[in-house]
Backbone as a chain_set.jsonl record, in Angstrom:
{"seq": "MKRVLAMLVENKPGALARVVGLFHQRGYNIESLNVAPVDDGSYSRLTVSTRGTESAVEQIMKQINKLIDIIKVADLTEGEHHELELALIKLGKIKDLKSIKKKIKPLNGKVIKNDSSSCVLSVTGTSIDINNLIKSLKRNKIIETVRSGSIGLHESNKTLTI", "coords": {"N": [[14.139, 8.95, -0.059], [11.102, 7.861, -1.482], [9.915, 4.57, -1.118], [8.372, 1.644, -2.339], [7.369, -1.347, -1.198], [6.466, -4.616, -1.993], [4.943, -7.554, -0.832], [4.489, -11.063, -0.65], [2.78, -12.928, 1.556], [2.235, -15.518, 3.999], [-1.073, -16.144, 4.924], [-1.564, -15.865, 7.899], [-2.161, -15.651, 11.462], [-0.313, -13.092, 13.059], [1.614, -12.679, 11.088], [1.586, -10.143, 9.783], [2.157, -8.537, 12.007], [4.788, -9.294, 12.546], [6.171, -8.274, 10.32], [5.652, -5.51, 10.562], [6.797, -5.132, 13.078], [9.479, -5.556, 12.466], [10.094, -3.291, 10.923], [9.744, -1.387, 12.915], [11.758, -2.151, 14.794], [14.034, -1.523, 13.323], [13.811, 1.155, 13.135], [12.362, 2.458, 11.113], [9.847, 4.271, 9.437], [6.535, 3.462, 8.557], [4.77, 4.629, 5.936], [2.447, 4.069, 4.507], [0.235, 1.26, 4.46], [-1.018, -1.654, 3.083], [-3.038, -4.449, 2.966], [-4.272, -7.467, 1.665], [-6.091, -10.504, 1.029], [-5.085, -12.919, -1.461], [-5.94, -14.851, -4.378], [-6.766, -18.001, -3.282], [-6.972, -17.312, -0.629], [-5.072, -18.269, 1.145], [-2.758, -16.897, 1.09], [-1.528, -13.521, 1.399], [-1.255, -10.29, -0.048], [0.932, -7.802, 0.69], [1.511, -4.416, 0.839], [3.834, -1.925, 1.355], [4.627, 1.415, 1.98], [7.437, 3.419, 2.363], [10.17, 5.505, 3.47], [13.551, 5.859, 2.553], [17.108, 5.281, 2.152], [18.739, 3.621, -0.604], [20.448, 1.576, 0.304], [19.522, 1.212, 2.911], [16.904, 0.302, 2.488], [17.495, -2.038, 1.122], [18.646, -3.517, 3.222], [16.433, -3.796, 4.924], [14.785, -5.324, 3.249], [16.303, -7.686, 3.096], [16.141, -8.534, 5.756], [13.365, -8.864, 5.975], [12.983, -10.964, 4.197], [13.976, -13.03, 5.716], [12.026, -13.583, 7.53], [9.672, -15.965, 8.65], [7.069, -16.17, 7.582], [7.115, -14.967, 5.127], [6.847, -15.171, 1.648], [7.653, -14.047, -0.837], [9.378, -11.003, -1.676], [9.472, -7.731, -3.027], [10.918, -4.757, -4.33], [9.085, -2.379, -5.586], [9.724, 0.093, -6.58], [12.154, -0.149, -7.786], [12.08, -0.44, -10.506], [10.142, 0.179, -13.516], [6.818, 0.743, -12.669], [3.362, 0.475, -11.71], [1.404, 2.454, -9.68], [-1.146, 3.076, -7.429], [-3.688, 4.768, -5.507], [-6.548, 4.898, -3.436], [-8.96, 7.29, -2.522], [-11.338, 8.646, -0.287], [-13.247, 11.485, 0.094], [-14.78, 13.741, 2.183], [-16.731, 16.536, 1.92], [-17.987, 19.733, 3.027], [-21.184, 21.326, 2.54], [-21.761, 21.797, -0.909], [-21.533, 24.391, -3.242], [-20.895, 24.799, -5.909], [-21.044, 22.329, -7.804], [-20.25, 21.554, -10.356], [-17.632, 22.542, -10.722], [-16.255, 21.022, -8.875], [-16.622, 18.433, -9.907], [-15.165, 18.73, -12.255], [-12.586, 18.997, -11.239], [-12.153, 16.453, -10.109], [-12.433, 14.668, -12.174], [-10.058, 13.905, -13.751], [-8.984, 12.0, -12.04], [-10.498, 9.722, -12.142], [-12.759, 10.345, -10.755], [-15.681, 10.278, -8.67], [-18.848, 11.432, -7.604], [-20.131, 10.38, -4.765], [-22.086, 10.93, -2.92], [-24.247, 13.647, -2.523], [-25.767, 16.079, -0.819], [-27.807, 18.339, 1.078], [-26.196, 18.696, 3.295], [-23.606, 17.586, 3.012], [-20.915, 16.445, 0.815], [-19.646, 13.608, -0.746], [-16.745, 12.312, -2.133], [-15.098, 10.096, -4.413], [-11.932, 9.07, -5.422], [-9.214, 7.928, -7.517], [-5.73, 7.543, -7.91], [-2.26, 8.544, -8.254], [-0.268, 9.026, -5.285], [0.744, 11.61, -5.253], [-0.971, 12.922, -7.069], [-3.381, 12.755, -5.625], [-2.696, 14.187, -3.305], [-2.344, 16.723, -4.483], [-4.953, 17.205, -5.401], [-6.342, 17.344, -2.955], [-5.168, 19.652, -1.876], [-6.147, 21.497, -3.745], [-8.792, 21.428, -3.104], [-9.007, 22.745, -0.727], [-10.262, 25.208, -0.42], [-12.901, 24.547, -0.29], [-14.815, 23.211, 2.359], [-13.166, 20.707, 3.84], [-14.216, 17.936, 5.454], [-13.533, 15.346, 6.172], [-11.03, 12.94, 5.332], [-10.138, 9.9, 3.831], [-7.699, 7.56, 3.089], [-6.438, 4.895, 1.095], [-3.797, 4.077, 0.972], [-0.824, 3.186, -0.838], [-0.965, 0.888, -3.588], [0.531, -1.46, -5.797], [2.022, -2.63, -8.925], [4.582, -4.347, -10.756], [5.647, -3.146, -13.922], [6.835, -4.63, -15.923], [7.484, -8.077, -16.947], [7.928, -9.103, -14.473], [6.646, -10.695, -11.598], [4.752, -11.023, -8.596], [4.03, -13.64, -7.562], [3.219, -17.047, -6.744]], "CA": [[13.413, 8.62, -1.243], [9.967, 6.982, -1.221], [10.057, 3.206, -1.616], [7.166, 0.834, -2.224], [7.722, -2.76, -1.107], [5.331, -5.531, -2.095], [5.293, -8.851, -0.263], [3.527, -12.153, -0.62], [2.951, -13.517, 2.887], [1.243, -16.506, 4.398], [-2.2, -15.497, 5.584], [-1.63, -16.473, 9.223], [-2.076, -14.676, 12.545], [1.019, -12.673, 13.466], [2.503, -12.383, 9.951], [1.66, -8.682, 9.641], [2.828, -8.002, 13.2], [6.226, -9.522, 12.409], [6.691, -7.326, 9.329], [5.6, -4.184, 11.182], [7.789, -5.15, 14.149], [10.806, -5.417, 11.871], [10.252, -1.87, 10.601], [9.884, -0.701, 14.2], [13.081, -2.468, 15.345], [15.063, -0.85, 12.53], [13.591, 2.598, 13.224], [11.804, 2.989, 9.877], [8.43, 4.602, 9.49], [5.664, 2.981, 7.485], [3.887, 5.724, 5.528], [1.156, 3.453, 4.228], [0.249, -0.194, 4.527], [-2.229, -2.209, 2.507], [-2.981, -5.908, 2.995], [-5.499, -8.14, 1.235], [-5.866, -11.874, 0.582], [-5.051, -13.171, -2.906], [-6.326, -16.185, -4.839], [-7.616, -18.832, -2.433], [-6.996, -16.809, 0.742], [-3.998, -18.802, 1.985], [-1.699, -15.893, 1.041], [-1.95, -12.126, 1.3], [-0.297, -9.361, -0.633], [1.147, -6.692, 1.614], [2.232, -3.326, 0.189], [4.298, -0.966, 2.351], [5.347, 2.597, 1.503], [8.35, 3.942, 3.375], [11.219, 6.369, 2.919], [14.873, 5.429, 2.973], [18.136, 5.163, 1.131], [18.755, 2.329, -1.279], [21.091, 0.579, 1.169], [18.645, 0.947, 4.053], [15.793, -0.523, 2.014], [18.082, -3.356, 0.859], [18.775, -4.188, 4.519], [15.085, -4.166, 5.374], [14.317, -6.432, 2.412], [17.028, -8.893, 3.527], [15.559, -8.948, 7.031], [12.003, -9.329, 5.702], [13.107, -12.292, 3.568], [14.293, -14.02, 6.75], [10.819, -13.886, 8.312], [9.144, -17.282, 8.285], [5.802, -16.074, 6.853], [7.314, -14.263, 3.847], [7.057, -16.022, 0.481], [8.45, -13.229, -1.76], [9.368, -9.566, -1.439], [9.999, -6.977, -4.159], [10.905, -3.299, -4.26], [8.439, -1.949, -6.826], [10.33, 1.333, -7.058], [13.408, -0.44, -8.484], [11.857, -0.356, -11.949], [8.861, 0.733, -13.929], [5.697, 0.13, -11.962], [2.109, 1.233, -11.617], [1.081, 2.637, -8.264], [-2.384, 3.837, -7.26], [-4.257, 4.911, -4.176], [-7.96, 5.283, -3.422], [-9.284, 8.237, -1.459], [-12.699, 9.14, -0.093], [-13.146, 12.828, 0.656], [-16.08, 14.302, 2.553], [-16.731, 17.997, 1.95], [-19.21, 20.371, 3.499], [-22.16, 21.627, 1.482], [-21.134, 22.277, -2.143], [-22.318, 25.359, -4.008], [-20.57, 24.66, -7.327], [-20.718, 20.925, -8.032], [-19.581, 21.412, -11.652], [-16.182, 22.758, -10.568], [-15.741, 19.853, -8.147], [-16.585, 17.33, -10.871], [-14.068, 19.02, -13.179], [-11.326, 18.719, -10.519], [-11.976, 15.028, -9.809], [-12.537, 13.856, -13.394], [-8.787, 13.258, -14.131], [-8.678, 10.923, -11.093], [-11.634, 8.804, -12.197], [-13.559, 10.751, -9.611], [-17.135, 10.124, -8.641], [-19.575, 12.001, -6.473], [-20.874, 9.266, -4.187], [-23.247, 11.486, -2.227], [-24.295, 15.099, -2.456], [-27.049, 16.556, -0.33], [-27.767, 19.68, 1.68], [-25.236, 18.79, 4.388], [-22.233, 17.212, 2.656], [-20.632, 15.839, -0.482], [-18.603, 12.602, -0.609], [-16.08, 12.047, -3.395], [-14.211, 8.939, -4.522], [-10.93, 9.292, -6.463], [-8.057, 7.036, -7.549], [-4.596, 8.13, -8.613], [-1.013, 8.456, -7.509], [-0.283, 9.784, -4.031], [0.982, 13.019, -5.605], [-2.215, 13.427, -7.647], [-4.375, 12.91, -4.564], [-2.239, 15.329, -2.493], [-2.65, 17.95, -5.227], [-6.412, 17.393, -5.383], [-6.724, 17.789, -1.611], [-4.767, 21.068, -1.791], [-7.047, 22.306, -4.563], [-10.115, 21.434, -2.479], [-8.921, 23.431, 0.573], [-11.254, 26.296, -0.356], [-14.132, 23.906, 0.169], [-14.573, 22.706, 3.702], [-12.929, 19.264, 3.899], [-14.628, 17.43, 6.762], [-12.812, 14.106, 6.476], [-10.355, 12.287, 4.213], [-9.682, 8.541, 4.096], [-6.869, 7.103, 1.976], [-6.141, 3.461, 1.186], [-2.376, 3.775, 0.891], [-0.415, 2.749, -2.175], [-0.868, -0.478, -4.069], [1.265, -1.358, -7.044], [2.467, -3.79, -9.698], [5.658, -4.124, -11.719], [5.157, -3.005, -15.291], [7.436, -5.677, -16.761], [6.976, -9.43, -16.715], [8.149, -9.508, -13.081], [5.402, -10.88, -10.852], [4.858, -11.413, -7.193], [3.114, -14.777, -7.425], [3.885, -18.317, -6.438]], "C": [[12.289, 7.647, -0.891], [10.206, 5.628, -1.868], [8.755, 2.461, -1.373], [7.583, -0.627, -2.297], [6.449, -3.596, -1.166], [5.787, -6.897, -1.606], [4.142, -9.823, -0.42], [3.792, -12.887, 0.683], [1.898, -14.587, 3.127], [0.153, -15.79, 5.192], [-2.445, -16.183, 6.93], [-1.58, -15.383, 10.289], [-0.616, -14.366, 12.89], [1.95, -12.296, 12.323], [2.675, -10.871, 9.773], [2.41, -8.058, 10.809], [4.336, -8.175, 13.106], [6.852, -8.546, 11.419], [6.739, -5.923, 9.933], [6.638, -4.08, 12.297], [9.204, -4.973, 13.621], [11.086, -3.956, 11.497], [10.496, -1.07, 11.884], [11.285, -0.914, 14.782], [14.185, -1.718, 14.62], [14.893, 0.669, 12.525], [13.07, 3.233, 11.946], [10.312, 3.199, 10.026], [7.705, 3.975, 8.306], [4.697, 4.113, 7.171], [2.503, 5.225, 5.154], [1.328, 1.948, 4.179], [-1.079, -0.693, 3.985], [-2.068, -3.721, 2.455], [-4.327, -6.46, 2.539], [-5.168, -9.556, 0.79], [-5.839, -11.958, -0.944], [-5.483, -14.601, -3.164], [-7.237, -16.903, -3.855], [-7.66, -18.39, -0.974], [-5.902, -17.355, 1.639], [-2.789, -17.857, 2.012], [-2.309, -14.508, 0.987], [-0.851, -11.34, 0.611], [-0.268, -8.149, 0.269], [1.975, -5.646, 0.867], [2.548, -2.276, 1.243], [4.998, 0.188, 1.646], [6.18, 3.124, 2.655], [9.315, 4.902, 2.704], [12.548, 5.882, 3.441], [15.844, 5.376, 1.817], [18.079, 3.771, 0.518], [19.35, 1.244, -0.387], [20.22, 0.223, 2.368], [17.488, 0.041, 3.643], [16.29, -1.928, 1.678], [18.188, -4.166, 2.15], [17.416, -4.65, 5.029], [14.581, -5.357, 4.572], [15.016, -7.745, 2.794], [16.441, -9.437, 4.826], [14.143, -9.505, 6.84], [12.048, -10.74, 5.111], [13.405, -13.387, 4.572], [13.068, -14.403, 7.593], [10.151, -15.148, 7.763], [7.886, -17.199, 7.413], [5.941, -15.46, 5.463], [7.608, -15.273, 2.737], [7.982, -15.308, -0.508], [8.349, -11.772, -1.329], [10.008, -8.878, -2.633], [9.917, -5.485, -3.868], [10.343, -2.815, -5.588], [9.115, -0.72, -7.423], [11.694, 1.105, -7.717], [13.257, -0.293, -9.988], [10.536, 0.3, -12.261], [7.733, -0.019, -13.224], [4.488, 1.047, -12.012], [1.722, 1.273, -10.148], [-0.153, 3.527, -8.167], [-2.81, 3.837, -5.806], [-5.714, 5.325, -4.346], [-8.16, 6.271, -2.284], [-10.777, 8.542, -1.472], [-12.572, 10.476, 0.621], [-14.547, 13.343, 0.925], [-15.931, 15.821, 2.685], [-18.013, 18.495, 2.586], [-20.134, 20.625, 2.31], [-21.452, 22.284, 0.29], [-22.081, 23.23, -2.867], [-22.121, 25.169, -5.503], [-20.092, 23.232, -7.612], [-19.978, 20.71, -9.352], [-18.072, 21.574, -11.516], [-15.535, 21.595, -9.815], [-15.607, 18.678, -9.103], [-15.435, 17.506, -11.859], [-12.715, 18.693, -12.528], [-11.084, 17.218, -10.33], [-11.997, 14.142, -11.046], [-11.208, 13.201, -13.788], [-8.386, 12.082, -13.221], [-9.811, 9.901, -11.037], [-12.607, 9.078, -11.061], [-15.046, 10.556, -9.794], [-17.68, 10.867, -7.432], [-20.457, 10.877, -5.958], [-22.165, 9.757, -3.547], [-23.143, 13.001, -2.275], [-25.687, 15.509, -2.01], [-26.856, 17.913, 0.342], [-26.728, 19.814, 2.789], [-23.791, 18.494, 3.991], [-22.159, 16.593, 1.267], [-19.486, 14.851, -0.273], [-18.083, 12.25, -1.996], [-15.24, 10.78, -3.294], [-13.252, 9.216, -5.669], [-9.843, 8.223, -6.379], [-6.96, 7.713, -8.361], [-3.333, 7.92, -7.812], [-1.138, 9.28, -6.23], [-0.115, 11.276, -4.303], [-0.285, 13.639, -6.168], [-3.266, 13.69, -6.568], [-3.987, 14.056, -3.63], [-2.59, 16.643, -3.17], [-4.148, 18.246, -5.248], [-6.85, 17.934, -4.027], [-6.349, 19.258, -1.406], [-5.729, 21.961, -2.56], [-8.449, 22.387, -3.976], [-10.135, 22.19, -1.149], [-9.939, 24.565, 0.701], [-12.626, 25.784, 0.075], [-13.825, 23.354, 1.564], [-14.427, 21.188, 3.667], [-13.236, 18.821, 5.329], [-13.78, 16.227, 7.159], [-12.192, 13.557, 5.19], [-9.894, 10.909, 4.662], [-8.927, 8.078, 2.862], [-6.472, 5.646, 2.189], [-4.66, 3.171, 1.367], [-2.078, 3.193, -0.478], [-0.565, 1.248, -2.374], [-0.152, -0.399, -5.401], [1.633, -2.698, -7.646], [3.675, -3.394, -10.531], [5.051, -4.0, -13.112], [5.634, -4.153, -16.18], [6.812, -7.037, -16.471], [7.313, -9.953, -15.321], [6.801, -9.65, -12.395], [5.696, -11.26, -9.425], [3.809, -12.494, -6.948], [3.921, -16.025, -7.115], [4.08, -19.096, -7.714]], "O": [[12.486, 6.722, -0.103], [10.643, 5.542, -3.016], [8.115, 2.625, -0.334], [8.084, -1.091, -3.32], [5.475, -3.311, -0.47], [6.888, -7.344, -1.929], [2.973, -9.449, -0.332], [4.886, -13.407, 0.9], [0.817, -14.564, 2.538], [0.441, -14.935, 6.03], [-3.383, -16.963, 7.09], [-1.023, -14.311, 10.054], [0.21, -15.272, 12.999], [2.976, -11.657, 12.556], [3.797, -10.386, 9.627], [3.214, -7.146, 10.615], [5.087, -7.302, 13.539], [7.95, -8.044, 11.657], [7.752, -5.231, 9.826], [7.289, -3.045, 12.44], [10.031, -4.318, 14.255], [12.184, -3.45, 11.73], [11.352, -0.187, 11.922], [11.926, 0.044, 15.215], [15.171, -1.318, 15.239], [15.728, 1.388, 11.977], [13.303, 4.418, 11.707], [9.612, 2.407, 10.657], [8.217, 3.966, 7.187], [3.903, 4.516, 8.021], [1.502, 5.878, 5.447], [2.409, 1.432, 3.898], [-2.14, -0.211, 4.381], [-1.061, -4.219, 1.95], [-5.383, -5.989, 2.964], [-4.095, -9.798, 0.238], [-6.489, -11.169, -1.63], [-5.403, -15.457, -2.282], [-8.361, -16.462, -3.617], [-8.323, -19.033, -0.16], [-5.804, -16.944, 2.796], [-1.903, -18.002, 2.854], [-3.459, -14.337, 0.582], [0.327, -11.687, 0.683], [-1.299, -7.549, 0.574], [3.032, -5.967, 0.323], [1.656, -1.793, 1.939], [5.868, -0.036, 0.805], [5.696, 3.26, 3.779], [9.268, 5.082, 1.487], [12.678, 5.534, 4.615], [15.451, 5.421, 0.651], [17.448, 2.863, 1.059], [18.829, 0.131, -0.322], [20.184, -0.932, 2.793], [17.134, -0.885, 4.373], [15.585, -2.907, 1.924], [17.862, -5.353, 2.174], [17.277, -5.775, 5.51], [14.017, -6.295, 5.136], [14.381, -8.799, 2.81], [16.265, -10.645, 4.981], [13.77, -10.496, 7.468], [11.251, -11.602, 5.481], [13.119, -14.556, 4.313], [13.077, -15.423, 8.282], [10.084, -15.353, 6.551], [7.663, -18.079, 6.582], [4.974, -15.437, 4.701], [8.496, -16.115, 2.865], [8.972, -15.881, -0.964], [7.373, -11.358, -0.703], [10.981, -9.383, -3.192], [8.97, -5.012, -3.241], [11.038, -2.836, -6.603], [9.081, -0.517, -8.637], [12.326, 2.063, -8.163], [14.246, -0.04, -10.676], [9.893, 0.896, -11.397], [7.706, -1.25, -13.193], [4.593, 2.235, -12.318], [1.716, 0.249, -9.464], [-0.194, 4.607, -8.756], [-2.36, 3.027, -4.996], [-6.062, 6.023, -5.298], [-7.593, 6.105, -1.204], [-11.392, 8.679, -2.53], [-11.876, 10.586, 1.63], [-15.394, 13.384, 0.033], [-15.112, 16.316, 3.46], [-19.003, 17.768, 2.671], [-19.864, 20.17, 1.199], [-20.651, 23.204, 0.458], [-23.256, 22.929, -3.078], [-23.055, 25.352, -6.283], [-18.891, 22.965, -7.656], [-19.168, 19.791, -9.463], [-17.312, 20.825, -12.129], [-14.393, 21.232, -10.094], [-14.582, 17.997, -9.106], [-14.802, 16.527, -12.252], [-11.813, 18.176, -13.187], [-9.942, 16.762, -10.385], [-11.614, 12.975, -10.97], [-11.217, 12.021, -14.138], [-7.544, 11.266, -13.597], [-10.049, 9.288, -9.996], [-13.196, 8.163, -10.486], [-15.589, 10.651, -10.894], [-17.049, 10.919, -6.377], [-21.409, 10.466, -6.622], [-23.201, 9.096, -3.618], [-22.065, 13.563, -2.086], [-26.665, 15.312, -2.731], [-25.818, 18.549, 0.166], [-26.405, 20.932, 3.191], [-22.859, 19.07, 4.553], [-23.168, 16.268, 0.641], [-18.463, 15.209, 0.311], [-18.848, 11.935, -2.907], [-14.737, 10.438, -2.224], [-13.685, 9.559, -6.769], [-9.58, 7.677, -5.307], [-7.227, 8.369, -9.367], [-3.332, 7.205, -6.81], [-2.019, 10.132, -6.117], [-0.756, 12.107, -3.659], [-0.646, 14.756, -5.797], [-3.952, 14.712, -6.59], [-4.854, 14.819, -3.204], [-3.073, 17.571, -2.522], [-4.56, 19.399, -5.128], [-7.641, 18.875, -3.957], [-7.123, 20.021, -0.829], [-6.089, 23.044, -2.097], [-9.212, 23.297, -4.302], [-11.183, 22.268, -0.507], [-10.421, 24.85, 1.797], [-13.401, 26.493, 0.717], [-12.67, 23.07, 1.88], [-15.406, 20.463, 3.49], [-12.601, 19.27, 6.284], [-13.363, 16.093, 8.31], [-12.758, 13.692, 4.104], [-9.326, 10.761, 5.744], [-9.422, 8.18, 1.74], [-6.205, 5.219, 3.312], [-4.305, 2.107, 1.874], [-2.984, 2.759, -1.189], [-0.326, 0.451, -1.467], [-0.22, 0.63, -6.074], [1.573, -3.742, -6.997], [3.788, -2.247, -10.964], [4.067, -4.665, -13.436], [4.916, -4.59, -17.079], [5.76, -7.137, -15.839], [7.025, -11.108, -15.008], [5.912, -8.82, -12.586], [6.773, -11.762, -9.105], [2.835, -12.286, -6.225], [5.148, -16.038, -7.217], [4.624, -20.199, -7.688]]}, "num_chains": 1, "name": "protein.A"}
């Protein structure tokens, strides 16, 4: 089962390496990873997507909590949450731009560039939505795809702040 873990970590050299190393030591794959500073820059929010059983993820969370740089950790998939991903998709020359715009509109899609050689799209949505869009665009020549990985927030009053 896919799990999304969010962590508040000290923004220090080696903090990310320790978290990634822990996943490696336990034999778990990181499907996506997103890190960015929050507030004044002394902390970062790290979001990791992985797959595992509930007990396996519990063990990882216990181990993560023991790391010195970790302030808080939460499993966003334990409850209601909002999860989004950003994707940039570069296509070859487009003949029917209207149909492309229709496909990307539900994902807040934008055509960033469209000229005689290529078309670049920007979309945001769930990982499933973006996977489905990419499948639907297969008829067009996809040159390159870049995805941010999942980011998320609890829907309730739970927060990952100090």
